[in-house]
C-alpha positions as CSV (number, residue, x, y, z in Angstrom):
1,M,25.1,3.3,-7.9
2,T,21.3,3.1,-8.0
3,K,19.9,-0.3,-7.4
4,P,17.6,-1.7,-10.1
5,V,13.9,-2.0,-9.4
6,I,13.0,-5.7,-9.1
7,G,9.7,-7.1,-10.3
8,F,9.1,-10.4,-8.5
9,I,6.3,-12.8,-9.4
10,G,5.7,-15.9,-7.2
11,L,5.7,-15.4,-3.4
12,G,5.6,-18.9,-2.2
13,L,7.9,-20.1,0.6
14,M,11.0,-19.7,-1.5
15,G,10.0,-16.6,-3.4
16,G,8.6,-14.8,-0.4
17,N,11.9,-15.3,1.5
18,M,13.9,-14.1,-1.6
19,V,11.9,-10.9,-1.7
20,E,12.4,-10.4,2.1
21,N,16.1,-10.7,1.5
22,L,16.0,-8.1,-1.3
23,Q,14.0,-5.7,0.8
24,K,16.6,-6.0,3.7
25,R,19.3,-5.2,1.2
26,G,17.5,-2.0,0.1
27,F,15.9,-2.9,-3.2
28,Q,12.6,-1.5,-4.3
29,V,10.3,-4.4,-5.3
30,N,7.2,-4.7,-7.4
31,V,5.4,-8.0,-6.5
32,M,2.5,-10.1,-7.8
33,D,1.0,-13.3,-6.4
34,L,-2.5,-14.8,-6.0
35,N,-1.9,-15.1,-2.3
36,Q,-2.9,-11.7,-0.9
37,D,-1.5,-12.6,2.6
38,A,2.0,-13.2,1.0
39,V,1.7,-9.9,-0.8
40,D,0.6,-8.1,2.4
41,A,3.7,-9.4,4.2
42,V,5.9,-7.8,1.6
43,L,4.0,-4.5,1.6
44,A,4.2,-4.3,5.4
45,R,8.0,-4.2,5.1
46,G,7.9,-1.1,2.9
47,N,9.5,0.0,-0.4
48,A,7.2,-2.3,-2.3
49,T,4.3,-2.0,-4.7
50,Q,1.6,-4.6,-5.5
51,F,0.7,-5.3,-9.1
52,T,-2.2,-7.5,-10.5
53,S,-1.0,-7.3,-14.1
54,A,2.3,-9.0,-15.2
55,K,2.4,-6.5,-18.1
56,E,2.3,-3.5,-15.8
57,L,4.7,-5.0,-13.3
58,A,7.2,-5.7,-16.1
59,A,6.8,-2.1,-17.5
60,A,7.6,-0.7,-14.0
61,S,10.7,-2.9,-13.3
62,D,14.3,-3.1,-14.5
63,I,14.6,-6.8,-13.8
64,V,11.8,-9.3,-13.6
65,E,12.2,-12.4,-11.5
66,F,10.1,-15.5,-11.4
67,C,9.8,-18.1,-8.7
68,L,6.9,-20.2,-10.1
69,T,5.7,-23.7,-10.0
70,T,5.6,-25.1,-13.6
71,S,6.6,-24.3,-17.1
72,A,2.9,-24.0,-18.0
73,V,2.5,-21.2,-15.4
74,V,5.7,-19.5,-16.6
75,E,4.5,-19.5,-20.2
76,K,1.0,-18.2,-19.2
77,I,2.5,-15.2,-17.4
78,V,5.0,-14.5,-20.2
79,Y,2.8,-14.9,-23.2
80,G,-0.6,-13.9,-21.9
81,E,-2.4,-10.9,-23.3
82,D,-1.6,-9.1,-20.1
83,G,1.8,-10.9,-19.7
84,V,5.4,-9.9,-19.2
85,L,6.3,-10.0,-22.9
86,A,3.6,-7.4,-23.6
87,G,5.1,-4.9,-21.0
88,I,8.8,-5.6,-20.5
89,K,11.0,-2.6,-21.4
90,E,13.9,-2.9,-23.9
91,G,17.1,-3.6,-22.1
92,S,15.4,-5.4,-19.2
93,T,16.2,-8.9,-18.1
94,L,13.9,-11.8,-17.0
95,I,15.4,-14.3,-14.5
96,D,13.5,-17.6,-14.0
97,F,14.4,-19.1,-10.6
98,G,12.0,-22.0,-11.0
99,T,12.6,-25.5,-12.4
100,S,11.4,-25.4,-16.0
101,I,11.6,-27.4,-19.2
102,P,14.8,-26.2,-21.0
103,A,13.0,-26.1,-24.5
104,S,10.4,-23.8,-23.0
105,T,13.1,-21.6,-21.5
106,I,15.0,-21.3,-24.8
107,K,11.7,-20.4,-26.6
108,I,10.9,-17.6,-24.1
109,G,14.5,-16.3,-24.4
110,G,14.1,-16.0,-28.1
111,A,10.9,-14.1,-27.8
112,L,12.5,-11.7,-25.3
113,A,15.5,-11.2,-27.5
114,E,13.2,-9.9,-30.3
115,K,12.1,-7.1,-27.9
116,G,15.7,-6.3,-27.0
117,C,15.6,-8.0,-23.6
118,G,17.7,-10.7,-22.0
119,M,16.9,-13.9,-20.0
120,I,18.7,-15.9,-17.4
121,D,17.5,-19.3,-16.2
122,A,18.7,-19.6,-12.6
123,P,17.3,-22.6,-10.7
124,L,18.1,-22.8,-7.1
125,G,19.7,-25.1,-4.5
126,R,19.3,-25.0,-0.7
127,T,16.3,-24.0,1.3
128,P,13.9,-21.1,2.0
129,A,15.9,-20.4,5.1
130,H,18.9,-19.8,2.9
131,A,16.8,-17.6,0.6
132,K,15.9,-15.3,3.5
133,D,19.6,-14.7,4.1
134,G,20.8,-14.5,0.5
135,L,22.7,-17.8,0.8
136,L,21.2,-19.8,-2.0
137,N,23.1,-21.8,-4.6
138,I,22.2,-20.4,-8.0
139,M,22.8,-22.3,-11.3
140,A,22.7,-19.4,-13.8
141,A,22.8,-19.7,-17.6
142,G,22.3,-17.4,-20.6
143,D,24.1,-14.9,-22.7
144,E,27.4,-14.1,-20.9
145,A,26.9,-10.3,-21.3
146,T,23.4,-10.6,-19.8
147,F,24.7,-12.8,-16.9
148,N,27.5,-10.3,-16.1
149,K,24.9,-7.5,-16.1
150,V,22.7,-9.2,-13.4
151,K,25.5,-11.0,-11.6
152,P,25.7,-8.4,-8.8
153,L,22.0,-8.9,-8.1
154,L,22.4,-12.7,-8.1
155,E,25.2,-12.4,-5.6
156,E,22.9,-10.5,-3.3
157,Q,20.6,-13.5,-3.5
158,G,23.0,-16.4,-3.5
159,E,26.2,-17.4,-1.7
160,N,27.3,-19.5,-4.6
161,V,26.5,-18.3,-8.2
162,F,27.5,-20.8,-10.9
163,Y,27.6,-19.7,-14.5
164,L,26.8,-22.6,-16.7
165,G,26.8,-21.2,-20.3
166,K,24.1,-20.9,-22.8
167,L,20.4,-20.3,-22.0
168,G,18.7,-23.5,-20.7
169,A,21.8,-25.0,-19.2
170,G,20.7,-24.0,-15.7
171,H,17.4,-25.8,-16.0
172,T,19.1,-28.7,-17.7
173,T,21.5,-29.0,-14.8
174,K,18.8,-28.7,-12.2
175,L,16.7,-31.5,-13.8
176,I,19.8,-33.8,-14.0
177,N,20.5,-33.1,-10.4
178,N,16.9,-33.8,-9.3
179,F,16.8,-36.9,-11.5
180,M,19.8,-38.4,-9.7
181,G,18.7,-37.3,-6.3
182,M,15.0,-38.3,-6.4
183,T,15.8,-41.6,-8.2
184,T,18.3,-42.3,-5.3
185,V,15.7,-41.5,-2.7
186,T,13.0,-43.6,-4.4
187,A,15.3,-46.6,-4.7
188,M,16.5,-46.4,-1.2
189,S,13.0,-46.0,0.2
190,Q,12.0,-49.1,-1.7
191,A,15.0,-50.9,-0.3
192,F,13.7,-50.1,3.3
193,A,10.2,-51.1,2.2
194,V,11.3,-54.5,0.9
195,A,13.3,-55.1,4.1
196,K,10.1,-54.4,6.1
197,L,8.0,-56.7,4.0
198,A,10.7,-59.4,4.3
199,G,11.0,-59.0,8.0
200,V,14.5,-57.5,8.0
201,D,15.2,-54.9,10.6
202,G,15.4,-51.4,9.0
203,Q,18.0,-50.1,11.5
204,Q,20.2,-53.1,10.8
205,L,19.8,-52.6,7.1
206,F,20.8,-48.9,7.5
207,D,23.8,-49.9,9.6
208,I,25.0,-52.3,7.0
209,M,24.4,-50.0,3.9
210,S,25.8,-46.9,5.6
211,A,29.0,-48.7,6.4
212,G,29.7,-48.9,2.6
213,P,29.7,-46.7,-0.5
214,S,25.9,-46.4,-0.5
215,N,26.1,-44.1,2.5
216,S,24.9,-40.5,1.7
217,P,22.8,-37.7,3.0
218,F,19.9,-39.2,0.9
219,M,20.2,-42.5,2.8
220,Q,20.0,-40.6,6.0
221,F,16.8,-38.9,4.9
222,C,15.3,-42.2,3.9
223,K,16.3,-43.8,7.2
224,F,14.8,-40.9,9.1
225,Y,11.4,-41.8,7.7
226,A,11.6,-45.5,7.2
227,V,13.1,-46.3,10.6
228,D,12.4,-43.2,12.8
229,G,9.1,-42.0,11.2
230,E,10.4,-38.4,10.7
231,E,10.1,-36.3,7.6
232,K,13.2,-34.2,7.2
233,L,14.1,-33.8,3.5
234,G,11.8,-30.9,2.9
235,F,11.0,-31.8,-0.7
236,S,7.5,-33.1,-1.6
237,V,6.6,-36.1,-3.7
238,A,4.5,-33.8,-5.9
239,N,7.6,-31.6,-6.7
240,A,9.8,-34.6,-7.3
241,N,7.1,-36.0,-9.6
242,K,6.9,-32.8,-11.6
243,D,10.7,-32.6,-12.0
244,L,11.0,-36.3,-13.1
245,G,8.3,-35.6,-15.6
246,Y,10.2,-32.7,-16.9
247,F,13.4,-34.7,-17.0
248,V,11.7,-37.4,-19.1
249,Q,10.4,-34.8,-21.5
250,M,13.9,-33.2,-21.7
251,V,15.4,-36.5,-22.6
252,E,12.8,-37.1,-25.3
253,D,13.5,-33.6,-26.7
254,L,17.1,-34.7,-26.9
255,G,16.1,-37.6,-29.1
256,T,16.8,-40.4,-26.5
257,Q,15.1,-42.0,-23.5
258,S,15.7,-42.9,-19.9
259,L,14.0,-46.1,-18.7
260,I,15.4,-45.4,-15.2
261,A,13.7,-41.9,-15.1
262,E,10.5,-43.4,-16.5
263,G,10.5,-46.0,-13.7
264,T,11.1,-43.4,-11.0
265,S,8.4,-41.1,-12.6
266,K,5.9,-44.0,-12.5
267,S,6.6,-44.7,-8.8
268,L,6.3,-41.0,-7.9
269,Q,3.1,-40.6,-9.9
270,A,1.6,-43.7,-8.1
271,A,2.5,-42.2,-4.8
272,V,0.8,-38.9,-5.7
273,D,-2.3,-40.9,-6.8
274,A,-2.2,-42.6,-3.4
275,G,-2.5,-39.3,-1.6
276,L,1.1,-38.8,-0.7
277,G,1.9,-35.8,-2.9
278,Q,2.4,-33.2,-0.2
279,N,4.6,-35.5,1.9
280,D,8.4,-35.7,1.9
281,V,9.7,-37.9,-0.9
282,P,11.0,-40.6,1.5
283,V,7.3,-41.1,2.6
284,I,7.0,-43.1,-0.7
285,F,8.2,-45.9,1.6
286,D,4.5,-46.1,2.8
287,Y,3.4,-46.6,-0.8
288,F,5.9,-49.3,-1.4
289,T,5.0,-51.2,1.8
290,K,1.3,-51.3,0.9
291,L,1.6,-52.5,-2.7
292,E,-0.6,-55.4,-3.5
293,K,0.4,-58.2,-5.7
């Protein structure tokens, strides 16, 4: 069976490795990114074409995949005059691997449906190293027939592919997951910061907390920085800040609120403002230890 031609937009650390995996598995790829070095790395492996127009890339591809930074960027590339929506072929599918606002995803899906195209939101778990080997966790959602159509491709990219139901459920699940995870890391980092300010030994605090139900991989990551000075989580304050902002917006779109998420979001934003945006989330410990009354 002939493999579909994949159009891939967004060759960051995760996206670039996802494309390398596709190339190793024999897929022809059409790629687009502002970073020419990232594009050149793809072209050097062969069976790849560079595009500078999302409209033209979509027209030349059977399936279009995004691995982009924000919902605003996704919407610009979809709706722009030279965007995906203007060029995508009837019967094609758009897969968004990024972390986006569910309401935006649902709106894009509706616009694509009017052109006879499908959409799957498929945010990711695991790391760029897993992406290179096709071992990601993929939280996919959308029309079931569309999901079944692209499932073989998703299984080339992920070790675990979860089908979550209607369009938007993938992004919703990812935002809930990141709300819980980043709120936990922020709270634990402040716990270590308060201990330091109060003169309590961080290692002893860890030994006590990890002997009880608070023990978790997140606590380990917080301890690695607060006690050992090592950044090991691999997820930046800026990314966590973006995701918490999206979670707050999603909750508001649902007609309710989350004071917990708002508090976490304010702390993350303050850490970004303090210049820690590109550091691992547990480095927020430094912000909490330097707060002035």
